[in-house]
TIFIMAR-77094 format. One record per residue (C-alpha): residue number from 0; residue in three letters; x, y, z. Coordinates in steps of 0.25 Angstrom, whole numbers, always signed. Example, Ala and Ser with C-alpha at 12.3 -4.5 7.8 and 13.67 -1.06 7.14 Angstrom:
! residues 2
<r nr="0" rest="ala" x="+49" y="-18" z="+31"/>
<r nr="1" rest="ser" x="+55" y="-4" z="+29"/>
//
This chain:
! residues 265
<r nr="0" rest="met" x="+76" y="-14" z="-109"/>
<r nr="1" rest="ile" x="+60" y="-16" z="-110"/>
<r nr="2" rest="ser" x="+55" y="-27" z="-116"/>
<r nr="3" rest="pro" x="+42" y="-27" z="-125"/>
<r nr="4" rest="leu" x="+37" y="-36" z="-117"/>
<r nr="5" rest="ala" x="+35" y="-29" z="-105"/>
<r nr="6" rest="tyr" x="+23" y="-21" z="-103"/>
<r nr="7" rest="ile" x="+24" y="-6" z="-98"/>
<r nr="8" rest="ser" x="+13" y="+4" z="-98"/>
<r nr="9" rest="pro" x="+17" y="+17" z="-106"/>
<r nr="10" rest="asn" x="+13" y="+23" z="-93"/>
<r nr="11" rest="ala" x="+26" y="+18" z="-86"/>
<r nr="12" rest="thr" x="+38" y="+25" z="-84"/>
<r nr="13" rest="ile" x="+50" y="+17" z="-88"/>
<r nr="14" rest="gly" x="+66" y="+23" z="-84"/>
<r nr="15" rest="gln" x="+77" y="+21" z="-92"/>
<r nr="16" rest="his" x="+84" y="+7" z="-95"/>
<r nr="17" rest="val" x="+73" y="-1" z="-88"/>
<r nr="18" rest="thr" x="+75" y="-15" z="-93"/>
<r nr="19" rest="ile" x="+59" y="-21" z="-93"/>
<r nr="20" rest="asp" x="+58" y="-34" z="-94"/>
<r nr="21" rest="pro" x="+47" y="-43" z="-103"/>
<r nr="22" rest="phe" x="+33" y="-45" z="-95"/>
<r nr="23" rest="ala" x="+35" y="-33" z="-86"/>
<r nr="24" rest="met" x="+23" y="-24" z="-85"/>
<r nr="25" rest="ile" x="+23" y="-11" z="-81"/>
<r nr="26" rest="his" x="+11" y="-3" z="-81"/>
<r nr="27" rest="asp" x="+7" y="+12" z="-79"/>
<r nr="28" rest="gly" x="+13" y="+22" z="-69"/>
<r nr="29" rest="val" x="+25" y="+13" z="-68"/>
<r nr="30" rest="ile" x="+38" y="+19" z="-67"/>
<r nr="31" rest="val" x="+53" y="+12" z="-68"/>
<r nr="32" rest="gly" x="+65" y="+18" z="-66"/>
<r nr="33" rest="asp" x="+78" y="+17" z="-76"/>
<r nr="34" rest="asp" x="+85" y="+4" z="-75"/>
<r nr="35" rest="cys" x="+76" y="-4" z="-69"/>
<r nr="36" rest="his" x="+73" y="-19" z="-74"/>
<r nr="37" rest="ile" x="+59" y="-23" z="-74"/>
<r nr="38" rest="met" x="+58" y="-39" z="-77"/>
<r nr="39" rest="ser" x="+49" y="-48" z="-82"/>
<r nr="40" rest="asn" x="+35" y="-50" z="-77"/>
<r nr="41" rest="val" x="+36" y="-37" z="-67"/>
<r nr="42" rest="val" x="+24" y="-28" z="-65"/>
<r nr="43" rest="leu" x="+25" y="-15" z="-62"/>
<r nr="44" rest="met" x="+12" y="-7" z="-59"/>
<r nr="45" rest="glu" x="+6" y="+5" z="-58"/>
<r nr="46" rest="gly" x="+12" y="+14" z="-48"/>
<r nr="47" rest="thr" x="+27" y="+8" z="-48"/>
<r nr="48" rest="his" x="+38" y="+16" z="-48"/>
<r nr="49" rest="ile" x="+51" y="+9" z="-49"/>
<r nr="50" rest="gly" x="+65" y="+17" z="-46"/>
<r nr="51" rest="lys" x="+78" y="+15" z="-56"/>
<r nr="52" rest="gly" x="+86" y="+3" z="-56"/>
<r nr="53" rest="cys" x="+75" y="-8" z="-51"/>
<r nr="54" rest="gln" x="+73" y="-22" z="-54"/>
<r nr="55" rest="ile" x="+62" y="-28" z="-53"/>
<r nr="56" rest="phe" x="+61" y="-44" z="-55"/>
<r nr="57" rest="pro" x="+50" y="-53" z="-62"/>
<r nr="58" rest="gly" x="+37" y="-52" z="-55"/>
<r nr="59" rest="ala" x="+38" y="-41" z="-47"/>
<r nr="60" rest="val" x="+25" y="-33" z="-47"/>
<r nr="61" rest="leu" x="+26" y="-18" z="-42"/>
<r nr="62" rest="gly" x="+14" y="-9" z="-41"/>
<r nr="63" rest="gly" x="+3" y="-18" z="-38"/>
<r nr="64" rest="ile" x="-9" y="-12" z="-31"/>
<r nr="65" rest="pro" x="-8" y="-14" z="-16"/>
<r nr="66" rest="gln" x="-14" y="-26" z="-9"/>
<r nr="67" rest="asp" x="-22" y="-17" z="+1"/>
<r nr="68" rest="leu" x="-37" y="-17" z="-1"/>
<r nr="69" rest="lys" x="-36" y="-1" z="+4"/>
<r nr="70" rest="phe" x="-30" y="+0" z="-9"/>
<r nr="71" rest="ile" x="-40" y="+8" z="-18"/>
<r nr="72" rest="gly" x="-32" y="+11" z="-31"/>
<r nr="73" rest="glu" x="-23" y="+23" z="-28"/>
<r nr="74" rest="lys" x="-13" y="+28" z="-35"/>
<r nr="75" rest="thr" x="+1" y="+22" z="-27"/>
<r nr="76" rest="thr" x="+14" y="+18" z="-32"/>
<r nr="77" rest="val" x="+27" y="+7" z="-29"/>
<r nr="78" rest="glu" x="+38" y="+16" z="-29"/>
<r nr="79" rest="val" x="+53" y="+6" z="-29"/>
<r nr="80" rest="gly" x="+66" y="+15" z="-29"/>
<r nr="81" rest="glu" x="+80" y="+13" z="-36"/>
<r nr="82" rest="tyr" x="+87" y="-1" z="-41"/>
<r nr="83" rest="thr" x="+76" y="-10" z="-31"/>
<r nr="84" rest="thr" x="+74" y="-25" z="-35"/>
<r nr="85" rest="ile" x="+62" y="-31" z="-35"/>
<r nr="86" rest="arg" x="+62" y="-45" z="-38"/>
<r nr="87" rest="glu" x="+53" y="-56" z="-42"/>
<r nr="88" rest="cys" x="+39" y="-55" z="-38"/>
<r nr="89" rest="val" x="+40" y="-43" z="-29"/>
<r nr="90" rest="thr" x="+26" y="-36" z="-27"/>
<r nr="91" rest="ile" x="+27" y="-22" z="-23"/>
<r nr="92" rest="asn" x="+12" y="-16" z="-22"/>
<r nr="93" rest="arg" x="+9" y="-1" z="-24"/>
<r nr="94" rest="gly" x="+4" y="+9" z="-11"/>
<r nr="95" rest="thr" x="-9" y="+14" z="-6"/>
<r nr="96" rest="gln" x="-14" y="+26" z="-3"/>
<r nr="97" rest="asp" x="-7" y="+24" z="+11"/>
<r nr="98" rest="lys" x="+7" y="+29" z="+5"/>
<r nr="99" rest="trp" x="+4" y="+28" z="-10"/>
<r nr="100" rest="lys" x="+17" y="+21" z="-13"/>
<r nr="101" rest="thr" x="+25" y="+8" z="-11"/>
<r nr="102" rest="val" x="+39" y="+11" z="-11"/>
<r nr="103" rest="val" x="+52" y="+1" z="-12"/>
<r nr="104" rest="gly" x="+66" y="+8" z="-11"/>
<r nr="105" rest="ser" x="+78" y="+9" z="-19"/>
<r nr="106" rest="his" x="+89" y="-4" z="-19"/>
<r nr="107" rest="cys" x="+79" y="-13" z="-15"/>
<r nr="108" rest="met" x="+78" y="-30" z="-16"/>
<r nr="109" rest="leu" x="+65" y="-34" z="-17"/>
<r nr="110" rest="met" x="+67" y="-48" z="-18"/>
<r nr="111" rest="ala" x="+57" y="-59" z="-24"/>
<r nr="112" rest="tyr" x="+42" y="-60" z="-20"/>
<r nr="113" rest="ala" x="+42" y="-48" z="-10"/>
<r nr="114" rest="his" x="+29" y="-40" z="-8"/>
<r nr="115" rest="ile" x="+29" y="-25" z="-4"/>
<r nr="116" rest="ala" x="+16" y="-19" z="-2"/>
<r nr="117" rest="his" x="+7" y="-6" z="-3"/>
<r nr="118" rest="asp" x="+14" y="+6" z="+3"/>
<r nr="119" rest="cys" x="+25" y="-2" z="+8"/>
<r nr="120" rest="thr" x="+40" y="+7" z="+8"/>
<r nr="121" rest="val" x="+54" y="+0" z="+7"/>
<r nr="122" rest="gly" x="+65" y="+7" z="+8"/>
<r nr="123" rest="asp" x="+79" y="+7" z="+1"/>
<r nr="124" rest="his" x="+88" y="-6" z="+0"/>
<r nr="125" rest="val" x="+78" y="-16" z="+8"/>
<r nr="126" rest="ile" x="+78" y="-30" z="+3"/>
<r nr="127" rest="leu" x="+66" y="-38" z="+4"/>
<r nr="128" rest="ala" x="+68" y="-53" z="+2"/>
<r nr="129" rest="asn" x="+60" y="-63" z="-6"/>
<r nr="130" rest="gly" x="+44" y="-63" z="+0"/>
<r nr="131" rest="val" x="+44" y="-50" z="+9"/>
<r nr="132" rest="gln" x="+32" y="-44" z="+9"/>
<r nr="133" rest="leu" x="+28" y="-30" z="+14"/>
<r nr="134" rest="ala" x="+14" y="-27" z="+18"/>
<r nr="135" rest="gly" x="+8" y="-13" z="+16"/>
<r nr="136" rest="his" x="+16" y="-2" z="+20"/>
<r nr="137" rest="val" x="+28" y="-8" z="+26"/>
<r nr="138" rest="glu" x="+41" y="+0" z="+27"/>
<r nr="139" rest="val" x="+55" y="-6" z="+25"/>
<r nr="140" rest="gly" x="+67" y="+3" z="+27"/>
<r nr="141" rest="asp" x="+80" y="+5" z="+19"/>
<r nr="142" rest="tyr" x="+88" y="-8" z="+18"/>
<r nr="143" rest="ala" x="+79" y="-17" z="+25"/>
<r nr="144" rest="ile" x="+80" y="-32" z="+22"/>
<r nr="145" rest="ile" x="+70" y="-41" z="+22"/>
<r nr="146" rest="gly" x="+71" y="-56" z="+23"/>
<r nr="147" rest="gly" x="+63" y="-65" z="+14"/>
<r nr="148" rest="leu" x="+47" y="-68" z="+17"/>
<r nr="149" rest="ser" x="+45" y="-58" z="+26"/>
<r nr="150" rest="ala" x="+32" y="-50" z="+28"/>
<r nr="151" rest="ala" x="+30" y="-36" z="+34"/>
<r nr="152" rest="pro" x="+14" y="-33" z="+37"/>
<r nr="153" rest="gln" x="+8" y="-19" z="+34"/>
<r nr="154" rest="phe" x="+14" y="-7" z="+39"/>
<r nr="155" rest="thr" x="+27" y="-14" z="+44"/>
<r nr="156" rest="arg" x="+41" y="-7" z="+44"/>
<r nr="157" rest="ile" x="+55" y="-12" z="+43"/>
<r nr="158" rest="gly" x="+66" y="-3" z="+47"/>
<r nr="159" rest="ala" x="+78" y="+2" z="+39"/>
<r nr="160" rest="his" x="+90" y="-8" z="+37"/>
<r nr="161" rest="thr" x="+83" y="-19" z="+43"/>
<r nr="162" rest="tyr" x="+83" y="-36" z="+41"/>
<r nr="163" rest="ile" x="+71" y="-44" z="+42"/>
<r nr="164" rest="ala" x="+73" y="-59" z="+43"/>
<r nr="165" rest="gly" x="+65" y="-67" z="+31"/>
<r nr="166" rest="gln" x="+53" y="-73" z="+34"/>
<r nr="167" rest="ser" x="+48" y="-63" z="+44"/>
<r nr="168" rest="ser" x="+36" y="-59" z="+48"/>
<r nr="169" rest="ile" x="+37" y="-42" z="+50"/>
<r nr="170" rest="ile" x="+27" y="-38" z="+59"/>
<r nr="171" rest="lys" x="+34" y="-27" z="+68"/>
<r nr="172" rest="asp" x="+42" y="-16" z="+61"/>
<r nr="173" rest="val" x="+57" y="-18" z="+62"/>
<r nr="174" rest="pro" x="+66" y="-6" z="+64"/>
<r nr="175" rest="pro" x="+78" y="-3" z="+56"/>
<r nr="176" rest="tyr" x="+91" y="-9" z="+57"/>
<r nr="177" rest="ile" x="+86" y="-21" z="+64"/>
<r nr="178" rest="lys" x="+87" y="-36" z="+58"/>
<r nr="179" rest="ala" x="+73" y="-45" z="+62"/>
<r nr="180" rest="gly" x="+68" y="-58" z="+63"/>
<r nr="181" rest="arg" x="+63" y="-70" z="+69"/>
<r nr="182" rest="thr" x="+49" y="-73" z="+71"/>
<r nr="183" rest="pro" x="+42" y="-65" z="+75"/>
<r nr="184" rest="leu" x="+52" y="-54" z="+69"/>
<r nr="185" rest="cys" x="+62" y="-49" z="+79"/>
<r nr="186" rest="phe" x="+74" y="-40" z="+80"/>
<r nr="187" rest="ala" x="+85" y="-47" z="+77"/>
<r nr="188" rest="gly" x="+96" y="-37" z="+77"/>
<r nr="189" rest="ile" x="+104" y="-27" z="+71"/>
<r nr="190" rest="asn" x="+104" y="-28" z="+55"/>
<r nr="191" rest="ser" x="+119" y="-24" z="+59"/>
<r nr="192" rest="val" x="+124" y="-34" z="+45"/>
<r nr="193" rest="gly" x="+114" y="-25" z="+38"/>
<r nr="194" rest="leu" x="+118" y="-10" z="+43"/>
<r nr="195" rest="gln" x="+133" y="-13" z="+41"/>
<r nr="196" rest="arg" x="+131" y="-15" z="+27"/>
<r nr="197" rest="arg" x="+125" y="-4" z="+25"/>
<r nr="198" rest="gly" x="+136" y="+6" z="+31"/>
<r nr="199" rest="phe" x="+130" y="+7" z="+44"/>
<r nr="200" rest="ser" x="+145" y="+11" z="+55"/>
<r nr="201" rest="ala" x="+145" y="+0" z="+68"/>
<r nr="202" rest="glu" x="+141" y="+12" z="+74"/>
<r nr="203" rest="thr" x="+128" y="+15" z="+68"/>
<r nr="204" rest="ile" x="+123" y="-1" z="+70"/>
<r nr="205" rest="asn" x="+128" y="-1" z="+84"/>
<r nr="206" rest="glu" x="+118" y="+11" z="+87"/>
<r nr="207" rest="ile" x="+107" y="+5" z="+80"/>
<r nr="208" rest="leu" x="+110" y="-9" z="+88"/>
<r nr="209" rest="asp" x="+111" y="+1" z="+100"/>
<r nr="210" rest="val" x="+95" y="+4" z="+97"/>
<r nr="211" rest="tyr" x="+90" y="-8" z="+97"/>
<r nr="212" rest="arg" x="+97" y="-13" z="+109"/>
<r nr="213" rest="his" x="+88" y="-3" z="+117"/>
<r nr="214" rest="ile" x="+76" y="-8" z="+109"/>
<r nr="215" rest="tyr" x="+77" y="-23" z="+110"/>
<r nr="216" rest="tyr" x="+87" y="-25" z="+120"/>
<r nr="217" rest="lys" x="+85" y="-16" z="+133"/>
<r nr="218" rest="gly" x="+71" y="-20" z="+138"/>
<r nr="219" rest="met" x="+66" y="-9" z="+134"/>
<r nr="220" rest="asn" x="+52" y="-8" z="+126"/>
<r nr="221" rest="ile" x="+51" y="-1" z="+113"/>
<r nr="222" rest="ser" x="+48" y="+13" z="+118"/>
<r nr="223" rest="gln" x="+58" y="+12" z="+129"/>
<r nr="224" rest="ala" x="+69" y="+8" z="+120"/>
<r nr="225" rest="leu" x="+66" y="+19" z="+111"/>
<r nr="226" rest="glu" x="+66" y="+30" z="+122"/>
<r nr="227" rest="tyr" x="+78" y="+25" z="+127"/>
<r nr="228" rest="ile" x="+85" y="+24" z="+112"/>
<r nr="229" rest="gln" x="+79" y="+38" z="+110"/>
<r nr="230" rest="asp" x="+86" y="+45" z="+123"/>
<r nr="231" rest="asn" x="+99" y="+37" z="+123"/>
<r nr="232" rest="leu" x="+105" y="+31" z="+110"/>
<r nr="233" rest="pro" x="+110" y="+41" z="+102"/>
<r nr="234" rest="ala" x="+103" y="+46" z="+90"/>
<r nr="235" rest="asn" x="+105" y="+42" z="+75"/>
<r nr="236" rest="lys" x="+97" y="+38" z="+63"/>
<r nr="237" rest="glu" x="+97" y="+24" z="+67"/>
<r nr="238" rest="arg" x="+92" y="+27" z="+81"/>
<r nr="239" rest="asp" x="+83" y="+36" z="+78"/>
<r nr="240" rest="gly" x="+77" y="+28" z="+66"/>
<r nr="241" rest="ile" x="+76" y="+15" z="+72"/>
<r nr="242" rest="leu" x="+67" y="+25" z="+84"/>
<r nr="243" rest="asp" x="+60" y="+31" z="+74"/>
<r nr="244" rest="phe" x="+55" y="+17" z="+66"/>
<r nr="245" rest="ile" x="+52" y="+10" z="+81"/>
<r nr="246" rest="arg" x="+43" y="+23" z="+85"/>
<r nr="247" rest="thr" x="+37" y="+23" z="+73"/>
<r nr="248" rest="ser" x="+34" y="+7" z="+73"/>
<r nr="249" rest="lys" x="+20" y="+5" z="+73"/>
<r nr="250" rest="arg" x="+21" y="-10" z="+73"/>
<r nr="251" rest="gly" x="+31" y="-11" z="+82"/>
<r nr="252" rest="ile" x="+44" y="-16" z="+79"/>
<r nr="253" rest="thr" x="+52" y="-30" z="+80"/>
<r nr="254" rest="lys" x="+54" y="-36" z="+95"/>
<r nr="255" rest="leu" x="+67" y="-43" z="+98"/>
<r nr="256" rest="his" x="+66" y="-58" z="+98"/>
<r nr="257" rest="thr" x="+66" y="-66" z="+111"/>
<r nr="258" rest="arg" x="+78" y="-75" z="+113"/>
<r nr="259" rest="gly" x="+71" y="-88" z="+115"/>
<r nr="260" rest="glu" x="+58" y="-85" z="+107"/>
<r nr="261" rest="ala" x="+55" y="-94" z="+99"/>
<r nr="262" rest="asp" x="+51" y="-89" z="+84"/>
<r nr="263" rest="glu" x="+39" y="-90" z="+77"/>
<r nr="264" rest="tyr" x="+36" y="-97" z="+67"/>
//
């Protein structure tokens, strides 16, 4: 059902079985997939593409121009996958000429007041809790969970299957499959519970744990640890993914918390 009190541009494309509540605004060039629910006071601005089955709650604004002084009006997009839930007052800015698009995957949950800036890439099954703030060009891997009021500066990378505690300042890249917490943000072990829930075998989880033992606990620097892991630990998708993530990190990765070190507030 589409309310007559909603504004829908004649140049927008609306799929089948879409519900649009009163006072929603859908601008030129917007694409809304089948079976979506666009609630009251949602604004979908030019360049917003929404996959099927999404729910967008009141006050969300998608497709606003980037908060980037280098933006000069280029035609860019926000692309949201299928069956993603976008809660109240979430904002997602469209891309710049760097990547030309901001992408949010399928089956994500973006909780109230989260912000995703220009040129971010957010994978599938990601959860951003209330008030998470992602600056431009941030990359978030599949199944990552970021706790409320956390923030990531530009170009930060957050690996797949990670769990980051609330109120974290994510100033370093967070490698895949780990938990991170404390201030400053530190390695806090393997996200074993999350991996078990997603069907990883005990053998695979132990192999991931062995990789991180050599990175964090064997007294080697990162270069030495990566070389040792490459030469001595069995190759598999998880090991190779971790090695590639760390080797391509430009910000460096989260460190190991030193026992007895006081948290900074």
